[in-house]
Structures are given as structure tokens and as C-alpha cells.
N, CA and C atoms as a LAMMPS dump frame, in Angstrom:
ITEM: TIMESTEP
0
ITEM: NUMBER OF ATOMS
360
ITEM: BOX BOUNDS ff ff ff
-5.0000000000000000e+02 5.0000000000000000e+02
-5.0000000000000000e+02 5.0000000000000000e+02
-5.0000000000000000e+02 5.0000000000000000e+02
ITEM: ATOMS id mol type element x y z
1 1 1 N -6.679 -94.701 -447.798
2 1 2 C -7.825 -94.824 -447.515
3 1 3 C -8.645 -96.179 -447.648
4 2 1 N -8.278 -97.199 -446.368
5 2 2 C -8.937 -98.531 -446.39
6 2 3 C -9.539 -98.933 -445.196
7 3 1 N -9.93 -99.811 -444.919
8 3 2 C -11.324 -100.206 -443.954
9 3 3 C -12.068 -100.493 -443.792
10 4 1 N -13.23 -99.822 -444.944
11 4 2 C -14.836 -100.187 -444.935
12 4 3 C -14.638 -101.09 -444.781
13 5 1 N -14.097 -102.378 -445.693
14 5 2 C -14.737 -104.016 -445.86
15 5 3 C -14.682 -104.545 -444.147
16 6 1 N -13.296 -103.768 -443.754
17 6 2 C -13.009 -104.568 -442.304
18 6 3 C -14.213 -104.45 -441.322
19 7 1 N -15.378 -103.454 -441.739
20 7 2 C -16.407 -103.326 -440.93
21 7 3 C -17.599 -104.529 -441.248
22 8 1 N -17.81 -105.233 -442.084
23 8 2 C -18.075 -106.113 -442.799
24 8 3 C -18.471 -107.555 -441.575
25 9 1 N -17.71 -107.866 -440.537
26 9 2 C -17.19 -108.458 -439.197
27 9 3 C -16.567 -108.149 -438.252
28 10 1 N -17.208 -108.796 -437.02
29 10 2 C -16.593 -108.273 -436.285
30 10 3 C -15.353 -108.561 -435.628
31 11 1 N -14.615 -109.719 -436.309
32 11 2 C -12.971 -109.632 -435.824
33 11 3 C -12.27 -109.093 -436.575
34 12 1 N -12.313 -108.552 -438.052
35 12 2 C -11.502 -107.723 -438.663
36 12 3 C -11.714 -106.343 -438.368
37 13 1 N -12.743 -106.053 -438.002
38 13 2 C -13.453 -104.777 -437.216
39 13 3 C -12.792 -104.833 -436.028
40 14 1 N -12.486 -105.25 -435.269
41 14 2 C -12.059 -105.254 -433.749
42 14 3 C -10.434 -105.417 -433.387
43 15 1 N -9.836 -106.099 -434.762
44 15 2 C -8.434 -106.53 -434.872
45 15 3 C -7.879 -105.374 -435.732
46 16 1 N -8.515 -104.469 -436.291
47 16 2 C -7.796 -103.283 -436.91
48 16 3 C -6.474 -102.559 -436.495
49 17 1 N -6.439 -102.119 -434.98
50 17 2 C -5.208 -101.44 -434.753
51 17 3 C -4.136 -102.314 -434.742
52 18 1 N -4.402 -103.952 -434.836
53 18 2 C -3.226 -104.879 -434.498
54 18 3 C -2.808 -105.141 -435.694
55 19 1 N -4.011 -105.267 -436.599
56 19 2 C -3.187 -105.325 -438.354
57 19 3 C -2.614 -104.203 -438.938
58 20 1 N -2.721 -102.846 -438.312
59 20 2 C -2.238 -101.597 -439.06
60 20 3 C -0.986 -101.722 -438.142
61 21 1 N -0.797 -102.42 -436.635
62 21 2 C 0.403 -102.696 -436.326
63 21 3 C 1.245 -103.693 -436.866
64 22 1 N 1 -104.411 -437.419
65 22 2 C 1.892 -105.722 -438.46
66 22 3 C 1.888 -105.013 -439.724
67 23 1 N 1.371 -104.475 -440.282
68 23 2 C 1.565 -103.862 -441.481
69 23 3 C 3.057 -102.914 -441.356
70 24 1 N 2.788 -101.969 -440.173
71 24 2 C 3.665 -100.955 -440.163
72 24 3 C 5.149 -101.58 -439.589
73 25 1 N 5.063 -102.825 -439.132
74 25 2 C 6.238 -103.633 -438.677
75 25 3 C 6.528 -103.84 -440.042
76 26 1 N 6.426 -104.896 -440.96
77 26 2 C 6.599 -105.716 -442.011
78 26 3 C 7.043 -104.363 -443.101
79 27 1 N 6.513 -103.42 -443.259
80 27 2 C 7.106 -102.076 -444.202
81 27 3 C 8.73 -101.729 -443.961
82 28 1 N 8.664 -101.115 -442.183
83 28 2 C 9.916 -100.901 -441.449
84 28 3 C 10.704 -102.476 -441.793
85 29 1 N 10.138 -103.746 -441.965
86 29 2 C 11.413 -104.374 -441.704
87 29 3 C 11.956 -104.737 -443.43
88 30 1 N 10.88 -104.547 -444.13
89 30 2 C 11.284 -104.812 -445.651
90 30 3 C 11.984 -103.775 -446.158
91 31 1 N 11.29 -102.451 -445.588
92 31 2 C 12.499 -101.417 -446.443
93 31 3 C 12.895 -100.733 -445.698
94 32 1 N 13.343 -101.054 -444.188
95 32 2 C 13.933 -99.313 -443.599
96 32 3 C 14.778 -100.411 -442.193
97 33 1 N 14.768 -101.605 -442.957
98 33 2 C 16.268 -102.638 -441.984
99 33 3 C 15.62 -102.764 -440.586
100 34 1 N 13.882 -102.418 -440.389
101 34 2 C 13.471 -102.765 -439.041
102 34 3 C 13.393 -101.449 -438.335
103 35 1 N 14.192 -100.428 -438.58
104 35 2 C 14.258 -99.157 -437.899
105 35 3 C 12.651 -98.371 -438.486
106 36 1 N 12.36 -97.394 -437.519
107 36 2 C 11.251 -96.72 -437.262
108 36 3 C 11.068 -95.866 -438.784
109 37 1 N 9.952 -95.958 -439.2
110 37 2 C 9.06 -95.081 -439.958
111 37 3 C 7.994 -94.575 -439.336
112 38 1 N 8.141 -93.354 -440.147
113 38 2 C 6.425 -93.059 -439.389
114 38 3 C 5.485 -93.128 -440.818
115 39 1 N 4.21 -93.011 -439.771
116 39 2 C 3.289 -93.905 -440.663
117 39 3 C 1.53 -92.951 -440.453
118 40 1 N 1.249 -92.635 -441.376
119 40 2 C -0.154 -92.108 -441.507
120 40 3 C -1.523 -92.771 -442.195
121 41 1 N -2.452 -92.565 -441.606
122 41 2 C -3.821 -93.08 -441.926
123 41 3 C -4.549 -92.467 -441.954
124 42 1 N -5.784 -92.21 -442.552
125 42 2 C -6.54 -91.61 -442.389
126 42 3 C -8.042 -93.027 -441.868
127 43 1 N -8.891 -92.117 -441.189
128 43 2 C -9.963 -92.643 -440.309
129 43 3 C -11.045 -92.88 -441.296
130 44 1 N -11.51 -94.255 -441.809
131 44 2 C -12.678 -94.382 -442.508
132 44 3 C -13.901 -93.688 -442.162
133 45 1 N -14.723 -92.918 -443.139
134 45 2 C -15.955 -92.529 -442.485
135 45 3 C -17.184 -93.319 -442.022
136 46 1 N -17.959 -92.566 -440.881
137 46 2 C -19.407 -93.202 -440.632
138 46 3 C -19.796 -93.372 -442.006
139 47 1 N -20.575 -94.159 -441.908
140 47 2 C -21.599 -94.716 -443.09
141 47 3 C -22.886 -93.687 -442.463
142 48 1 N -23.194 -92.844 -443.86
143 48 2 C -24.845 -92.321 -443.631
144 48 3 C -25.618 -92.625 -444.833
145 49 1 N -26.68 -93.344 -444.843
146 49 2 C -26.815 -93.611 -443.816
147 49 3 C -26.6 -95.177 -443.216
148 50 1 N -26.796 -95.413 -442.186
149 50 2 C -26.197 -97.152 -441.959
150 50 3 C -26.566 -97.43 -442.829
151 51 1 N -25.707 -98.813 -442.922
152 51 2 C -25.443 -99.675 -443.943
153 51 3 C -25.337 -101.218 -443.203
154 52 1 N -26.17 -102.23 -443.473
155 52 2 C -26.202 -103.029 -443.004
156 52 3 C -24.892 -104.314 -443.222
157 53 1 N -24.819 -103.991 -444.641
158 53 2 C -23.214 -105.05 -444.801
159 53 3 C -22.542 -104.547 -443.969
160 54 1 N -21.824 -103.06 -443.697
161 54 2 C -21.004 -102.895 -443.133
162 54 3 C -21.064 -102.391 -441.604
163 55 1 N -21.863 -103.852 -440.907
164 55 2 C -22.6 -103.279 -439.626
165 55 3 C -21.363 -103.174 -438.594
166 56 1 N -20.538 -103.272 -438.898
167 56 2 C -19.037 -102.837 -437.579
168 56 3 C -18.078 -101.821 -438.034
169 57 1 N -19.005 -101.214 -438.766
170 57 2 C -17.963 -99.892 -439.273
171 57 3 C -17.419 -98.943 -437.596
172 58 1 N -18.721 -99.065 -437.338
173 58 2 C -18.138 -98.121 -435.345
174 58 3 C -17.042 -98.457 -434.921
175 59 1 N -16.694 -99.854 -435.09
176 59 2 C -15.85 -100.921 -434.51
177 59 3 C -14.503 -100.723 -435.605
178 60 1 N -14.533 -100.592 -436.377
179 60 2 C -13.233 -100.005 -437.291
180 60 3 C -13.008 -98.7 -437.101
181 61 1 N -13.644 -97.781 -436.498
182 61 2 C -13.526 -96.103 -436.67
183 61 3 C -12.896 -96.374 -435.122
184 62 1 N -13.276 -96.801 -434.093
185 62 2 C -12.891 -97.147 -433.067
186 62 3 C -10.997 -97.532 -432.54
187 63 1 N -11.343 -98.656 -433.657
188 63 2 C -10.079 -99.667 -433.626
189 63 3 C -8.72 -98.54 -434.372
190 64 1 N -9.701 -97.966 -435.314
191 64 2 C -8.614 -96.831 -435.554
192 64 3 C -7.915 -95.794 -434.864
193 65 1 N -8.96 -95.463 -434.185
194 65 2 C -8.751 -93.914 -433.152
195 65 3 C -7.814 -95 -432.187
196 66 1 N -8.201 -96.244 -431.635
197 66 2 C -7.386 -96.378 -430.661
198 66 3 C -5.764 -96.253 -431.192
199 67 1 N -5.54 -96.542 -432.594
200 67 2 C -4.086 -97.199 -433.022
201 67 3 C -3.621 -95.608 -433.099
202 68 1 N -3.856 -94.862 -433.253
203 68 2 C -3.349 -93.484 -433.347
204 68 3 C -2.138 -93.326 -432.014
205 69 1 N -1.241 -92.591 -432.247
206 69 2 C -0.063 -92.762 -431.75
207 69 3 C -0.135 -92.214 -430.286
208 70 1 N -1.461 -90.839 -430.242
209 70 2 C -1.721 -89.999 -429.304
210 70 3 C -2.651 -90.356 -428.586
211 71 1 N -3.138 -91.717 -428.81
212 71 2 C -4.68 -92.104 -428.387
213 71 3 C -4.246 -92.557 -426.416
214 72 1 N -3.333 -93.078 -426.378
215 72 2 C -3.262 -93.405 -425.066
216 72 3 C -3.948 -94.644 -425.03
217 73 1 N -4.201 -95.472 -425.66
218 73 2 C -4.747 -96.631 -425.278
219 73 3 C -3.806 -97.441 -425.536
220 74 1 N -3.981 -98.256 -424.935
221 74 2 C -3.089 -100.015 -425.141
222 74 3 C -2.68 -100.568 -426.628
223 75 1 N -3.736 -99.835 -427.352
224 75 2 C -3.153 -100.553 -428.744
225 75 3 C -2.675 -99.003 -429.489
226 76 1 N -2.217 -98.294 -428.899
227 76 2 C -1.369 -97.105 -430.071
228 76 3 C -0.385 -97.669 -430.122
229 77 1 N 0.091 -97.142 -431.833
230 77 2 C 1.459 -97.416 -432.354
231 77 3 C 2.024 -96.391 -432.61
232 78 1 N 3.322 -96.838 -431.72
233 78 2 C 4.111 -95.461 -432.147
234 78 3 C 4.734 -94.966 -433.213
235 79 1 N 4.481 -93.943 -433.749
236 79 2 C 4.85 -93.12 -434.856
237 79 3 C 4.083 -93.275 -435.938
238 80 1 N 2.734 -93.862 -435.795
239 80 2 C 1.357 -93.704 -436.493
240 80 3 C 0.479 -92.768 -436.035
241 81 1 N 0.373 -92.106 -437.088
242 81 2 C -0.504 -90.77 -436.77
243 81 3 C -2.077 -90.898 -437.536
244 82 1 N -3.006 -90.998 -436.981
245 82 2 C -4.57 -90.866 -437.642
246 82 3 C -4.972 -89.567 -437.978
247 83 1 N -5.606 -89.104 -439.215
248 83 2 C -6.172 -88.209 -439.717
249 83 3 C -7.76 -88.566 -439.406
250 84 1 N -8.417 -87.66 -439.123
251 84 2 C -9.418 -87.811 -438.837
252 84 3 C -10.023 -86.82 -440.112
253 85 1 N -10.93 -87.859 -440.957
254 85 2 C -11.952 -87.362 -442.285
255 85 3 C -13.479 -87.071 -442.436
256 86 1 N -14.031 -87.216 -441.354
257 86 2 C -15.295 -86.516 -441.139
258 86 3 C -15.56 -85.341 -442.225
259 87 1 N -14.771 -84.169 -441.734
260 87 2 C -15.379 -83.099 -441.751
261 87 3 C -14.739 -82.588 -443.34
262 88 1 N -14.045 -83.247 -443.85
263 88 2 C -13.391 -82.849 -444.964
264 88 3 C -14.948 -82.699 -446.433
265 89 1 N -14.363 -81.68 -447.113
266 89 2 C -15.319 -81.748 -448.108
267 89 3 C -15.697 -82.907 -448.743
268 90 1 N -16.44 -83.211 -449.34
269 90 2 C -16.932 -84.716 -449.969
270 90 3 C -17.66 -84.227 -451.409
271 91 1 N -17.825 -85.445 -452.443
272 91 2 C -18.66 -85.329 -452.954
273 91 3 C -19.996 -85.431 -452.887
274 92 1 N -21.587 -85.605 -453.711
275 92 2 C -22.479 -85.675 -453.294
276 92 3 C -23.026 -86.911 -453.119
277 93 1 N -22.175 -87.786 -453.46
278 93 2 C -22.449 -89.541 -452.805
279 93 3 C -21.916 -89.565 -451.477
280 94 1 N -21.319 -89.01 -451.023
281 94 2 C -21.256 -88.95 -449.187
282 94 3 C -20.137 -89.734 -449.329
283 95 1 N -19.588 -90.718 -450.081
284 95 2 C -18.417 -91.775 -450.363
285 95 3 C -17.079 -91.208 -450.65
286 96 1 N -17.064 -90.202 -451.527
287 96 2 C -15.791 -89.907 -451.386
288 96 3 C -15.451 -88.579 -451.711
289 97 1 N -14.406 -88.302 -451.499
290 97 2 C -13.839 -86.923 -451.329
291 97 3 C -13.656 -86.078 -452.4
292 98 1 N -14.387 -84.715 -452.725
293 98 2 C -13.785 -83.748 -453.878
294 98 3 C -12.553 -83.426 -453.531
295 99 1 N -11.549 -83.098 -454.636
296 99 2 C -10.574 -82.388 -455.077
297 99 3 C -10.248 -81.331 -453.605
298 100 1 N -11.018 -79.958 -453.288
299 100 2 C -10.604 -79.866 -451.975
300 100 3 C -10.195 -80.805 -450.822
301 101 1 N -11.419 -82.05 -450.57
302 101 2 C -11.096 -83.158 -449.401
303 101 3 C -9.637 -83.421 -449.601
304 102 1 N -9.518 -83.692 -450.962
305 102 2 C -7.966 -84.371 -450.99
306 102 3 C -7.384 -83.688 -450.929
307 103 1 N -6.824 -82.545 -450.844
308 103 2 C -5.521 -81.639 -450.648
309 103 3 C -6.091 -81.147 -449.398
310 104 1 N -7.022 -81.156 -448.411
311 104 2 C -6.927 -81.058 -447.671
312 104 3 C -6.407 -82.469 -446.359
313 105 1 N -6.954 -83.492 -447.046
314 105 2 C -6.517 -84.787 -446.343
315 105 3 C -5.071 -84.962 -446.632
316 106 1 N -4.223 -84.494 -447.794
317 106 2 C -3.082 -84.798 -448.21
318 106 3 C -2.152 -84.101 -447.3
319 107 1 N -2.727 -82.555 -447.176
320 107 2 C -1.953 -81.494 -446.182
321 107 3 C -1.823 -82.433 -444.562
322 108 1 N -2.906 -82.685 -444.361
323 108 2 C -2.903 -83.478 -442.763
324 108 3 C -2.312 -84.37 -442.37
325 109 1 N -2.176 -85.29 -443.703
326 109 2 C -1.199 -86.179 -443.542
327 109 3 C 0.062 -86.042 -443.489
328 110 1 N 0.565 -84.957 -444.171
329 110 2 C 1.881 -84.575 -444.375
330 110 3 C 2.392 -83.738 -442.972
331 111 1 N 1.36 -83.122 -442.251
332 111 2 C 1.898 -82.779 -441.13
333 111 3 C 1.964 -84.105 -440.4
334 112 1 N 0.684 -84.82 -440.262
335 112 2 C 0.936 -86.3 -439.526
336 112 3 C 1.987 -86.776 -439.562
337 113 1 N 2.949 -87.29 -440.982
338 113 2 C 4.365 -88.036 -440.911
339 113 3 C 5.118 -87.228 -440.404
340 114 1 N 4.955 -85.729 -440.099
341 114 2 C 6.53 -85.057 -439.642
342 114 3 C 5.81 -85.241 -437.961
343 115 1 N 4.976 -85.339 -437.97
344 115 2 C 4.491 -85.591 -436.109
345 115 3 C 5.209 -86.724 -435.602
346 116 1 N 4.592 -88.009 -436.387
347 116 2 C 4.826 -89.581 -436.071
348 116 3 C 6.62 -89.658 -436.513
349 117 1 N 6.96 -89.181 -437.37
350 117 2 C 8.506 -88.874 -437.812
351 117 3 C 9.396 -88.751 -436.039
352 118 1 N 8.689 -87.452 -435.411
353 118 2 C 9.422 -87.124 -434.206
354 118 3 C 9.229 -87.733 -433.421
355 119 1 N 8.641 -88.609 -433.551
356 119 2 C 7.99 -89.423 -432.223
357 119 3 C 9.064 -90.481 -431.53
358 120 1 N 10.132 -90.368 -432.497
359 120 2 C 11.443 -91.641 -432.123
360 120 3 C 12.77 -90.736 -432.403
């Protein structure tokens, strides 16, 4: 789970999908001779309440949604599955997931890897 700090400035927030595609491509080149590897990622949470430091959090979330292989968006990344995290159980700090939330996230990421792996 990464991406919160990309919400500090507009350029990294808006280009998150492109950066994620570059990361996937580099991992495939480095570890799988350029062949397809499925990938899954968790969408960063919306901040409650809104935080001025992370002024572009909505843009990061949208760019992440665009990257999802099933989004139909021009920035969709083949073989890349997004897990929505908004409804996962959290600790009272509303920043970190509790044990059950981590288990749910792990299950959904595993399912996403299978779906992403079947896409090619």
C-alpha cells in the first residue's frame, strides 16, 4: 500500500497510473525476461477529514482507478488489478487497517492476482 505521498503535488498525483505501468514493466524486465507478470495494488484511502498536505489525494485515487485493467480507461494497465480498500476494517486512527482488514485485503489481492494472470 503506497501512494499517499503522491497526493502532495499535482504532477505525481495525475501521473500515478503511468508510474505504476513503468514499475510493472521494469519488474517484468528484471524478473521475468519481459514476459507478463500479473500485478495487484490497493487503492489509497480517501483522507477523513481532508488534509491540506495531501491536497491531490482525489487525483491519486482517480489515477489508480484508471490503471485498473478493467477500467476501460486509456491508462488501464493490462494484467494489473486494483483492490478497493475503503470498506475494509480499520483501526480507530482511520489510517491503518486492523487484522481483519489486512486478511480481507490479502484475500482480495490474491483473487486479483489470479484475475490479472488470466488476462494474458
